[in-house]
C-alpha positions in Angstrom: -17.2 12.5 15.9 -16.7 8.8 16.8 -18.6 8.7 20.0 -19.7 5.0 19.6 -17.5 2.5 21.5 -18.3 -0.3 18.9 -17.3 2.0 15.9 -14.2 3.0 17.9 -13.3 -0.7 18.5 -13.9 -1.4 14.7 -11.6 1.4 13.7 -8.9 0.3 16.1 -9.1 -3.3 14.7 -9.1 -2.1 11.2 -6.2 0.1 11.8 -4.3 -2.9 13.5 -5.1 -5.1 10.6 -4.0 -2.6 8.2 -0.7 -2.1 10.0 0.0 -6.0 10.2 -0.9 -6.4 6.5 1.0 -3.5 5.1 4.0 -4.1 7.6 4.3 -7.7 6.2 3.1 -7.6 2.6 3.7 -3.8 1.7 0.2 -3.2 0.6 -2.3 -0.5 1.4 -4.7 0.2 4.3 -7.5 0.8 1.8 -8.6 -2.8 1.8 -9.4 -2.5 5.5 -10.2 1.1 6.1 -12.5 2.0 3.2 -15.1 -0.7 3.9 -15.0 0.1 7.7 -15.4 3.9 7.2 -18.1 3.6 4.5 -20.2 0.8 6.0 -19.9 1.1 9.8 -18.8 4.8 10.3 -21.0 6.3 7.5 -18.4 8.3 5.8 -18.4 9.1 2.0 -16.0 7.3 -0.3 -14.0 10.5 -0.6 -13.6 10.8 3.2 -12.8 7.1 3.4 -10.0 7.6 0.8 -8.5 10.6 2.6 -8.6 8.8 6.1 -7.2 5.7 4.5 -4.2 7.8 3.2 -3.6 9.2 6.7 -3.4 5.6 8.1 -1.1 4.6 5.2 1.2 7.5 6.1 1.4 6.3 9.8 2.1 2.8 8.7 4.8 3.8 6.2 6.5 6.0 8.8 6.5 3.4 11.6 7.3 0.2 9.5 9.6 2.0 7.1 11.8 3.1 10.2 11.9 -0.6 11.5 13.1 -1.8 8.1 15.6 1.0 7.9 16.9 0.0 11.4 17.2 -3.6 10.0 19.3 -2.3 7.1 16.6 -3.2 4.5 16.1 0.3 2.9 17.9 1.8 -0.2 17.6 5.6 0.0 18.2 6.2 -3.6 14.8 5.2 -5.0 13.2 6.6 -1.7 14.4 10.1 -2.7 13.5 10.0 -6.4 10.2 8.1 -6.0 9.1 10.2 -2.9 9.7 13.6 -4.8 8.1 12.5 -8.1 5.4 10.5 -6.2 4.5 13.6 -4.1 3.9 15.5 -7.4 1.8 12.6 -8.8 -0.1 12.2 -5.5 -1.1 15.9 -5.2 -2.2 15.7 -9.0 -4.1 12.5 -8.5 -6.3 14.0 -5.7 -7.9 16.4 -8.3 -9.2 13.4 -10.4 -10.3 10.9 -7.9 -14.1 11.7 -8.1 -14.3 10.3 -11.7 -13.0 6.8 -11.0 -15.0 3.8 -12.5 -15.1 2.0 -9.2 -16.9 -1.2 -10.0 -14.9 -2.2 -13.1 -11.5 -1.0 -11.4 -12.2 -2.9 -8.1 -13.1 -6.2 -10.1 -9.8 -5.8 -12.1 -7.8 -5.2 -9.0 -9.5 -8.2 -7.4 -8.6 -10.5 -10.3 -4.9 -9.2 -10.3 -4.5 -9.9 -6.6 -5.9 -13.4 -7.0 -3.5 -14.0 -9.8 -0.4 -12.8 -7.9 -1.6 -14.5 -4.7 -1.9 -17.9 -6.3 1.5 -17.5 -8.0 3.3 -16.4 -4.9 1.9 -19.4 -2.8 2.8 -21.8 -5.5 6.3 -20.5 -6.5 7.5 -18.1 -3.9 9.4 -15.0 -5.0 12.5 -16.4 -6.7 10.8 -18.5 -9.2 8.3 -15.8 -10.2 11.2 -13.3 -10.6 13.1 -15.8 -12.9 10.0 -16.6 -14.9 9.1 -12.9 -15.6 12.8 -12.1 -16.4 12.8 -15.0 -18.9 9.7 -13.5 -20.7 10.3 -9.9 -20.5 13.6 -7.8 -20.6 13.9 -4.9 -18.1 17.4 -4.1 -19.0 16.6 -0.6 -20.1 14.9 0.3 -16.9 17.9 -1.2 -14.8 20.4 0.8 -16.9 18.3 4.0 -16.5 17.4 3.7 -12.9 16.9 7.4 -12.1 14.7 8.0 -15.1 12.8 4.8 -14.4 12.2 5.9 -10.8 10.9 9.3 -12.0 8.4 7.7 -14.4 7.2 5.1 -11.8 7.1 7.6 -9.0 4.8 10.0 -11.1 2.5 7.0 -12.2 2.3 5.4 -8.7 2.0 8.8 -6.9 -0.9 9.7 -9.2 -2.7 6.4 -8.7 -2.3 6.8 -4.8 -3.9 10.2 -4.9 -6.6 9.1 -7.3 -7.7 6.0 -5.7 -6.6 6.2 -2.0 -4.1 3.3 -2.4 -1.0 3.8 -0.2 1.4 3.0 -3.1 3.7 0.8 -1.2 2.6 -2.5 -2.9 2.9 -1.0 -6.4 6.5 0.2 -5.5 7.4 -3.2 -4.1 6.3 -4.9 -7.3 8.3 -2.4 -9.4 11.4 -2.9 -7.2 11.3 -6.7 -7.3 10.2 -7.6 -10.8 11.4 -4.7 -12.8 14.5 -3.2 -10.9 15.8 -6.5 -9.5 15.8 -5.8 -5.7 15.6 -8.4 -3.0 12.1 -8.7 -1.3 13.1 -7.4 2.1 14.9 -4.3 0.7 11.9 -3.8 -1.7 9.3 -3.8 1.2 11.4 -1.5 3.5 12.2 1.0 0.7 8.5 1.1 -0.5 7.2 1.6 3.0 9.4 4.5 3.9 8.6 6.0 0.5 4.9 5.5 1.2 5.2 7.8 4.2 5.8 10.7 1.8 3.4 9.8 -0.9 0.5 8.8 1.2 1.2 11.8 3.5 0.9 14.1 0.5 -2.4 12.6 -0.5 -3.7 12.8 3.0 -2.8 16.4 3.3 -4.4 17.2 0.1 -7.5 15.3 0.8 -7.8 16.7 4.4 -6.8 20.4 4.0 -8.0 21.2 0.5 -11.2 19.1 0.3 -11.8 18.4 4.1 -12.2 14.7 3.2 -10.5 13.2 6.2 -12.4 12.1 9.4 -9.7 13.1 11.8 -11.1 11.4 14.9 -11.4 8.1 13.0 -7.8 8.5 11.6 -6.5 9.0 15.1 -8.2 5.8 16.6 -7.3 3.8 13.4 -3.7 5.3 13.5 -3.2 4.1 17.0 -4.1 0.5 15.9 -1.9 0.9 12.8 1.1 1.8 14.9 0.8 -1.3 16.9 0.0 -3.6 13.8 2.8 -2.0 11.7 5.3 -2.6 14.4 4.3 -6.3 14.7 4.0 -6.9 11.0 7.4 -5.4 10.1 9.2 -7.1 12.9 7.7 -10.5 11.6 8.6 -9.7 8.0 12.2 -8.9 8.8 12.6 -12.3 10.5 11.2 -14.6 7.7 13.3 -15.7 4.8 12.4 -14.4 1.3 10.5 -17.3 0.0 8.5 -17.9 3.0 7.7 -14.3 3.3 6.7 -14.4 -0.4 4.1 -17.2 0.2 2.8 -15.4 3.3 2.2 -12.4 1.3 0.5 -14.6 -1.4 -1.9 -15.9 1.2 -2.8 -12.4 2.4 -3.0 -11.0 -1.2 -5.2 -14.1 -2.3 -7.6 -13.6 0.5 -8.0 -9.9 0.0 -8.6 -10.5 -3.8 -11.3 -13.1 -3.2 -13.0 -11.0 -0.5 -13.0 -7.9 -2.8 -14.5 -10.0 -5.8 -17.1 -11.5 -3.7 -18.1 -8.1 -2.3 -18.4 -6.7 -5.9 -20.4 -9.6 -7.2 -22.8 -9.6 -4.1 
């Protein structure tokens, strides 16, 4: 039970920060929630992963509905990605205990830094044009349903395996491979995350009892407020400015994760 007001406040702030970040940048609550839950609350890494997925599910539902109301959701990939992602997420929960954490986190940090710098420097459109000039994704675009099935299984598995909410990965796939605009990519991925993260959360919570439910409730409250604020901001900013804002957030998280791993 969370009976310490300081810890409760930290959870509320972590949830709020997660909601703002994911609502704007379509990432995952893991970057905020797992350090808070393991360092300050004293939970295990497996409890932190399960609880983080609950918060991601809350954010996906709240922010996804706001993007839907603004007309920035495409239901076709939501249905296919959610269905296959749920299967992948459920499967991934059975294998999460064997993850090589240190190597994986350093790799993730370097990727975040790379993407952050490029988004700040070039925005979204220049990055998309550059990637399209180097790699052809015609097959994926011509076979959308099969592509969504493949990506849904992979991303869902990664979500259940690592505790990541999947929204950021889906956004990258929709933008750089499937050719969606940024706002629609974020909205679609957030609504889809509700189903995938929810499945991972249920698996971790019911099958393995790896969810700290009172912590999830407090952080979830902060996440609702943060997700509402973040998604409203994201819907009002033009694509390139939003891309650069996401770049700043991603770069800071990447540097912070790298520094934490080195120290």
